N, C-alpha and C positions, 0 to 999 in steps of 0.2 A: 742494598742495590737488589738483591734478587727479590727481596720482602717487598720493595716496592713495588715491580713490576710485578709479584703475585697479588697483592691487595689492586693496583691498577687493572689488571684483567679480570679479578674476584668481580671489582665494582663495576666492570662494561660489560661483564655478563649478567651481574643483577640487575642491570638498569638495560637493558636490553628484555629481560624476563618481563617486567614490567611494563614495558611499553609494548610488547605483544600481550601482555595480560590485558590491559588497558584495551586493545585493539581488540579484543575479543568480548569484553562489557558493553561494548556498543551497540546501540540499538538497531537491530533491522531496518532496512527501508522498507516503509509500509507497502503493502498488495493491495490493489484491488481487484477480488475474487468475492465469487459467492459459494456458495453451497451448492457441490456436484448433484447433477440433473439427468435424469435419462433422455434422450435425445428421441424426439418424435414429434410429428407432426399434430398439430392442435385444429379441432374443429370449434370457432367461438360460438358457432350455433347452438352447442352442446354446452351446458349448467356445467359439468365437472369440467371442464375445458378451459371454460373460462374461470371459474373457479382455481384452477390450476395456474393460469396466466396471473391473476391476479396475485396469486400468490408468490410466483416466481418476482415480482416487479417489487413486491413488499421486502422480499428478500435482497434484492438486488438493491435497493434504496437503503436499508440498513447498512448493508455494507459497505454501499459507496459513502454511507454519514461516518462508519468507522475509519475508512480508508484515509475522510479528509479529518476529522480528528487526530489519527497518527500523524499525517501531513504536519499539520497545527503546531507538534508537539516536537517535530524535527527543530534541533538546535539551528542558534541563527551562526552560521559562517563569517561573517564581517559585518560591521556597522555604518557600511556606505547607504547614503539613501537608496538607492536602486536594491538593496538588500532587505533594508528595512520593508519598503515598499512590498517588496516580492513576499515576504513572513507573510505581511499584514492580506496578501489576496489570495496565496498557496492555498488555504484551504478551500475558499468558494471553487477557485479553480479546477483542486484535486476532485473534488464533488461531481460537476458539470462533466468534467473528464470521465471519472467511473462510470457516472452513470450511464453517460451515452456508450461507453466502452461495453457494458452488463446488459443494457437494451438490445445492442446491435449481437451480442452474442447467444439471448434469450431468441431474438426473433430466427438467427440461425439454425438454433437448435428444436428448433418448432414448428419451421418454414413458414412465418408470418413476416408481412412485411414491415420493416424498421418502423416505420410511422403507429403501427397499431399497436407496439411496445410503450 
């Protein structure tokens, strides 16, 4: 009787450890972020500032594409029609959202109108 209780308890502990390990191995949620850049006002009549803005936009686009690709790799949590459609459109929506978010960030950081970015 005691052996059965010990075996049951040991099995429960092992199961809990496996569940915890599996949870620790899950992929983190994708993050929409770009490399850090110093905040300063840009003057677009200066070639260096215009080149800086172009580089910021290029890096933001690359970051948004990586974010969308990571969203595309997330596992499907349901096989419902809505979930399947959501998974199909998620990368495009993620790309648009991340690009807009990063453009707003760049505009604020460099004291520019958002439509300029």
